[in-house]
C-alpha positions as CSV (number, residue, x, y, z in Angstrom):
1,M,0.0,0.0,0.0
2,P,1.9,3.1,1.1
3,A,5.0,3.4,-1.1
4,R,8.3,4.9,0.1
5,G,9.4,7.9,-1.8
6,L,10.1,8.6,-5.4
7,Q,12.1,5.4,-6.1
8,A,9.2,3.2,-5.0
9,R,6.7,5.2,-7.2
10,R,9.0,4.9,-10.2
11,Y,9.4,1.2,-9.7
12,C,5.7,0.6,-9.5
13,R,5.0,2.7,-12.6
14,H,7.8,0.9,-14.4
15,R,6.5,-2.5,-13.3
16,I,2.9,-1.9,-14.4
17,A,4.2,-0.6,-17.8
18,H,6.4,-3.7,-18.2
19,V,3.6,-6.1,-17.5
20,L,1.3,-4.4,-20.0
21,R,4.0,-4.3,-22.7
22,H,4.6,-8.1,-22.1
23,I,0.9,-8.8,-22.5
24,A,0.8,-6.8,-25.7
25,N,3.9,-8.5,-27.1
26,Q,2.3,-11.9,-26.6
27,R,-0.1,-11.1,-29.4
28,D,2.8,-10.9,-31.8
29,T,3.9,-14.5,-31.2
30,Q,2.5,-17.7,-32.4
31,A,1.9,-18.9,-28.9
32,E,-1.4,-17.7,-27.5
33,T,-2.6,-17.4,-23.9
34,L,-6.2,-18.3,-23.5
35,E,-8.0,-17.0,-20.5
36,I,-10.5,-19.3,-18.8
37,P,-13.3,-17.7,-16.7
38,T,-12.7,-18.1,-13.0
39,N,-15.1,-18.0,-10.0
40,P,-13.8,-15.8,-7.1
41,R,-14.7,-18.6,-4.7
42,D,-14.3,-21.9,-6.6
43,G,-11.6,-21.1,-9.1
44,I,-11.3,-22.1,-12.8
45,S,-14.6,-23.0,-14.6
46,L,-14.2,-26.6,-15.7
47,E,-17.1,-26.3,-18.1
48,A,-15.4,-23.3,-19.9
49,L,-12.1,-25.2,-19.9
50,Q,-13.6,-28.2,-21.5
51,F,-15.2,-26.1,-24.2
52,A,-11.8,-24.4,-24.8
53,I,-10.1,-27.8,-25.1
54,E,-12.7,-29.0,-27.6
55,H,-12.2,-26.0,-29.8
56,N,-8.5,-25.1,-29.4
57,P,-5.2,-27.0,-29.6
58,I,-4.4,-26.6,-25.9
59,K,-0.8,-27.6,-25.1
60,A,-0.9,-27.1,-21.3
61,V,-3.0,-25.7,-18.5
62,L,-1.6,-23.4,-15.8
63,T,-3.5,-22.8,-12.6
64,I,-3.1,-21.8,-8.9
65,S,-5.6,-24.2,-7.4
66,N,-5.3,-23.0,-3.8
67,F,-5.9,-19.3,-2.9
68,S,-5.1,-17.9,-6.4
69,N,-3.6,-14.6,-7.1
70,P,-5.4,-12.2,-7.6
71,L,-8.8,-13.7,-6.7
72,G,-7.9,-15.7,-3.7
73,S,-10.1,-18.6,-5.0
74,C,-9.7,-22.2,-3.8
75,M,-10.9,-25.0,-6.0
76,P,-13.0,-27.6,-4.2
77,E,-11.4,-31.0,-3.9
78,E,-14.0,-32.5,-6.3
79,N,-13.1,-29.9,-8.9
80,K,-9.4,-30.7,-8.6
81,R,-10.1,-34.4,-9.2
82,R,-12.4,-33.5,-12.2
83,L,-9.7,-31.2,-13.6
84,V,-7.1,-34.0,-13.6
85,E,-9.6,-36.4,-15.1
86,L,-10.5,-33.9,-17.8
87,L,-6.9,-33.4,-18.9
88,G,-5.5,-36.9,-18.4
89,P,-7.1,-38.8,-21.2
90,R,-6.1,-36.0,-23.6
91,G,-2.5,-36.0,-22.5
92,I,-2.6,-32.3,-21.6
93,P,-0.1,-31.4,-18.8
94,L,-1.3,-29.4,-15.8
95,I,1.2,-26.9,-14.3
96,E,-0.1,-26.4,-10.7
97,D,1.4,-23.6,-8.7
98,D,0.7,-24.2,-5.0
99,I,2.7,-21.2,-3.7
100,Y,-0.2,-20.1,-1.4
101,G,-1.5,-23.5,-0.4
102,S,0.0,-23.4,3.1
103,L,-1.8,-20.1,3.9
104,A,-5.2,-21.5,4.6
105,F,-7.1,-19.7,7.4
106,G,-9.0,-22.8,8.4
107,P,-7.7,-25.9,10.3
108,T,-7.1,-28.0,7.2
109,R,-4.7,-27.4,4.4
110,P,-6.4,-28.0,1.1
111,R,-5.1,-30.8,-1.1
112,V,-3.5,-30.2,-4.5
113,A,-4.7,-31.5,-7.9
114,K,-1.4,-33.4,-8.0
115,S,-2.7,-35.8,-5.4
116,Y,-5.2,-37.1,-8.0
117,D,-2.6,-37.6,-10.7
118,A,-1.8,-41.2,-11.7
119,Q,-0.2,-40.5,-15.1
120,G,2.5,-38.0,-14.1
121,L,0.9,-35.2,-16.1
122,V,0.7,-32.7,-13.3
123,L,3.8,-30.6,-12.7
124,L,3.4,-29.4,-9.1
125,C,5.6,-26.5,-8.0
126,S,5.8,-24.3,-4.9
127,S,8.3,-22.3,-2.8
128,L,8.9,-20.5,0.5
129,T,8.6,-17.1,-1.2
130,K,5.1,-16.2,0.2
131,T,5.5,-18.0,3.6
132,L,9.1,-17.5,4.8
133,A,11.3,-15.1,2.8
134,P,11.3,-14.1,-0.9
135,G,15.1,-13.5,-0.8
136,Y,15.9,-17.2,-0.1
137,R,14.8,-18.1,-3.6
138,I,14.1,-21.7,-2.5
139,G,11.4,-23.7,-4.2
140,W,10.6,-27.2,-5.4
141,A,8.8,-29.1,-8.1
142,A,7.2,-32.5,-8.5
143,P,7.0,-32.6,-12.3
144,G,6.0,-36.2,-12.8
145,K,6.9,-37.6,-16.2
146,F,8.6,-34.3,-17.1
147,R,11.2,-34.6,-14.3
148,A,14.3,-35.1,-16.5
149,E,13.4,-32.1,-18.8
150,V,12.6,-29.9,-15.8
151,H,15.9,-30.8,-14.2
152,R,17.8,-30.0,-17.4
153,L,16.1,-26.7,-17.8
154,K,16.7,-25.8,-14.2
155,H,20.4,-26.7,-14.5
156,T,20.9,-24.7,-17.8
157,S,19.0,-21.6,-16.6
158,S,20.2,-21.1,-13.0
159,L,22.5,-24.0,-12.0
160,G,21.9,-24.5,-8.3
161,N,20.7,-22.6,-5.2
162,P,23.1,-21.7,-2.4
163,G,23.8,-24.8,-0.3
164,V,24.0,-22.9,3.0
165,T,20.6,-21.4,2.6
166,Q,19.1,-24.7,1.7
167,L,20.7,-26.4,4.7
168,A,19.4,-23.7,7.1
169,V,15.8,-24.1,5.7
170,A,16.0,-27.9,5.9
171,D,16.9,-27.6,9.6
172,F,14.1,-25.2,10.2
173,L,11.7,-27.6,8.6
174,A,13.0,-30.7,10.4
175,T,12.8,-29.1,13.9
176,G,9.2,-27.9,13.5
177,G,10.0,-24.3,13.4
178,Y,8.4,-23.8,10.0
179,E,5.0,-25.3,11.2
180,R,5.0,-23.0,14.2
181,H,5.8,-20.0,11.9
182,L,3.0,-21.0,9.6
183,R,0.4,-21.1,12.4
184,R,1.3,-17.6,13.4
185,L,1.4,-16.4,9.8
186,R,-2.1,-17.8,9.0
187,R,-3.6,-16.1,12.0
188,T,-1.9,-12.8,11.0
189,Y,-3.0,-12.9,7.4
190,A,-6.6,-13.9,8.3
191,Q,-6.8,-10.8,10.6
192,L,-5.1,-8.5,8.0
193,V,-7.4,-9.6,5.2
194,E,-10.4,-9.0,7.5
195,Q,-9.2,-5.6,8.5
196,V,-8.5,-4.4,4.9
197,S,-11.9,-5.9,3.8
198,N,-13.7,-4.0,6.5
199,S,-11.9,-0.8,5.7
200,V,-12.9,-1.1,2.0
201,A,-16.5,-1.6,3.1
202,R,-16.4,1.5,5.2
203,H,-14.6,3.9,2.9
204,F,-15.3,2.8,-0.7
205,P,-18.5,3.9,-2.6
206,A,-21.7,1.9,-2.9
207,G,-21.4,-0.8,-5.6
208,T,-18.0,-1.9,-4.6
209,R,-17.6,-5.7,-4.3
210,V,-14.8,-7.5,-2.4
211,T,-13.9,-11.2,-2.5
212,R,-13.8,-13.2,0.8
213,P,-10.8,-15.5,0.4
214,Q,-10.2,-18.3,2.9
215,G,-6.5,-18.2,2.6
216,G,-3.6,-16.2,1.2
217,H,-3.2,-12.4,1.6
218,V,-4.8,-10.8,-1.4
219,L,-8.2,-9.2,-2.0
220,W,-9.9,-8.7,-5.4
221,V,-12.0,-5.5,-5.5
222,E,-14.6,-4.8,-8.2
223,L,-15.3,-1.0,-8.3
224,P,-18.3,0.8,-9.9
225,A,-18.2,0.6,-13.7
226,K,-17.1,4.2,-14.2
227,V,-13.8,3.7,-12.4
228,D,-10.7,3.1,-14.5
229,T,-8.1,1.5,-12.2
230,L,-5.2,2.3,-14.6
231,E,-6.1,6.0,-14.1
232,L,-6.6,5.3,-10.4
233,H,-3.2,3.7,-10.2
234,R,-1.6,6.8,-11.5
235,A,-3.5,9.0,-9.1
236,A,-2.7,6.7,-6.2
237,L,1.0,6.8,-6.9
238,A,0.9,10.6,-6.8
239,N,-0.3,10.1,-3.2
240,R,2.4,7.5,-2.5
241,I,-0.1,4.6,-2.5
242,T,0.4,1.5,-4.6
243,I,-2.3,-0.8,-6.0
244,A,-2.4,-3.5,-8.7
245,P,-4.9,-2.5,-11.4
246,G,-7.0,-5.3,-12.9
247,P,-5.7,-5.1,-16.5
248,I,-2.3,-6.4,-15.5
249,F,-3.9,-9.7,-14.6
250,S,-5.4,-10.2,-18.0
251,A,-3.8,-11.1,-21.4
252,R,-6.6,-9.0,-23.0
253,Q,-6.3,-6.2,-20.4
254,Q,-9.8,-6.8,-19.1
255,Y,-11.1,-5.8,-15.6
256,R,-10.4,-2.1,-15.9
257,N,-12.7,-1.4,-13.0
258,C,-11.1,-4.0,-10.7
259,L,-8.0,-4.0,-8.6
260,R,-6.0,-6.2,-6.3
261,L,-5.0,-5.2,-2.8
262,N,-2.1,-6.9,-1.0
263,C,-2.9,-7.5,2.7
264,A,0.5,-8.7,3.7
265,N,1.6,-5.4,5.3
266,P,1.2,-4.9,9.0
267,W,-1.9,-3.0,10.0
268,T,-0.9,0.6,10.9
269,E,-2.6,4.0,11.1
270,K,-0.7,4.9,7.9
271,L,-2.1,1.9,6.1
272,E,-5.7,2.7,7.2
273,L,-5.3,6.4,6.1
274,A,-4.1,5.1,2.7
275,L,-7.3,3.1,2.4
276,V,-9.4,6.1,3.4
277,K,-7.6,8.2,0.8
278,L,-7.9,5.5,-1.9
279,G,-11.6,5.2,-1.1
280,S,-12.2,9.0,-1.5
281,M,-10.4,8.9,-4.9
282,V,-12.6,5.9,-6.0
283,T,-15.7,7.8,-4.9
284,R,-14.8,10.9,-6.9
285,M,-14.2,8.7,-10.1
286,A,-17.4,6.8,-9.6
287,H,-19.4,10.0,-9.6
């Protein structure tokens, strides 16, 4: 939310522009990204995916099955099983990113689609980036039948990760420290998501809709139709506030009246004032 100084504002402006240019450049290549409708609660629409498969030469499917970014949706277990059964007979690989799976607010961690995979077609990947420390750059993959190719690509692209960091994390995992850390982190994120959601409800105009994720640390906000979040992004940066406008999450730059809020920052008076200010800007644009 609140950015620090001119350098942060320049970085955010550059990052948004970079993402939009990348999306535009995709249209000039032979490879095409096909967006599948997604429910804010239950995740990817299997009916829409099946229709897309029947009418397009789909080479692979990429999904965040648990607490997706930016919606925070979590696929029901039955949908995960159906997804694997839909792709398996057609030989279509599923790349499953489970980076947020350990951040469930409830008592049970959701399963992954990989657990229903009997053919080795699901490439499960995750990391400690969202749960422990982004700077450690430690992740893992269970790529099934693609293990040899993934290993080769990893070796040729980045060789290996620092051994000392991996040994330190391995010890943290083995001694139970990571599980204790996760329990505190889940409670913290659940509280922060609720606080940000309540603040949006108080300070944003009528017609605003907010997701209710059961894990992770992001909120998807749908604003009144008149609000352009790319314009809002520029205005917010001028007030040292950062948001993620909806179009950067779409290959076709859809969702211009939507934005994502990151709830991972500690709740402070400065953060609440930023939400109040953002709400007033949205209200002016809506009217």
